[in-house]
N, C-alpha and C positions, 0 to 999 in steps of 0.2 A: 369608090362603090358605084356601080351602075344602078342598083335598086335601093329604094328607100326601105330601111328595115328599123324596127324598134331600137332605140339607142342603148338600152340596158341589156347587157349579155350575162350578168351574174350579180348576186346580191349576197351579203353576209349580215346576219342578225347576231350581235355579240351578246353572250349570256354569262351569267356567274356561275350557274350550276347547270351543266349540260343535260344531266339525267332528268332533272325537274323540268327543264325547258322542253326536252323531247317528249315527255308525257304530256305537257300542256298542248303543244302543237299537234301532236298525234290525236288527241281527244277533240280539239277544236276543229281542225280541218279534215279529220277522218282520212288521213294518208300516212303512209309509214315514212319514217326517217331512217336512213341507212348510214351507219358509221363509215367515215372515211378515215383511214389511218394516217396520222400526220405527226408522229412523235418527234421527228427531226426538226419540225417547225415549232416545237414546243406548245402545241395547241391540240385541242380535240375538236373534231367537226362531225356534224350529222347533216347529211344531204336530204333535201326534200325529194322524195321519189317524183319522177316525172318523165316526159317523153322528150329526148334531146332533139328530136325533129319536130316537135309541136310548137306552138306559138307561146309567147312569154319567156321570162328569163328564169333560169335555174338558180338555186342558191342553197345556202346551209346555214345552220346554227353553228357558231364558233365560240368556243371558250379559250381565251387567251389572256394572260396576264397584262398584256399592254392595252387591252380594249375592255371597256365596261358598258353594260347596258345603259340606255338613256332614253329620255322622251324628247330630247332636243335633236336637231339635225334633220337628216333625210327620213322620209317616211315611206316605208314599202308598203304597197297595197296588194292584198291577196284577193283573187278572183273567187267569187262565191255565187251559188244559185240565188240565195237570199241572205244578205249580210246580217239580217236580224237573227237568224239562226246562229251563225258563228258568234255574234255578240252575246247571246244568251249562254252559249257553251263556254265562252271566255269567262264570264262572270261565275259560272258554276265550277269552274276548274282552276281558281286561283288568280285569274285576271281581273281587269277592271274595264268598265265602259266609260270612256271619257266623252264620247259623243254618240248618242243613239243614231240609228238609221235614219238618214234624211235624204230627201229628193234633191238631185242636182240637175234637173231638167232632163233633156234628151240623152244625156250620158248615164242615166240610171240613178243609182243610190249609193251612198257611202256611210260608213260608220268608223269611229276611231276607238280602238281598244288598247288596253295595256296588257302585256303578256305576263307571265309568272316571274319574270326577271326584272321588270321595270322599264321595258321598251315600249314605246307607243308604236302601233302598226295600224295600217288602214285596211278596211274591208270595202270591196266593191261588188255590186251586182246590178243586173238590169231588172230585177223584180223587187 
């Protein structure tokens, strides 16, 4: 590669109940999820709507019998205008707030929440 690009190209968040998780993520992040048919793979997937030519990585919620939600392992951060807003929405919609919004200096603010499925996810904002 001749130019430096962000290293993550795709992410998957594993869920136990795809319909419940879809509702949670749509309410918290105010963006639609789109079903991706994948019956031959033995899983169900919901794609986060986005711009494939924009910045950041695309991803999906995935329900698959071989993968379970967890608070351990990699932590996916969602970009927000003010991560305190999404933290509050998570708590109101069946999630948890593990770490309230806090300052990380010149890089803005982060918060750590739990989704409806038991995953830990991060929130990042510059306000």
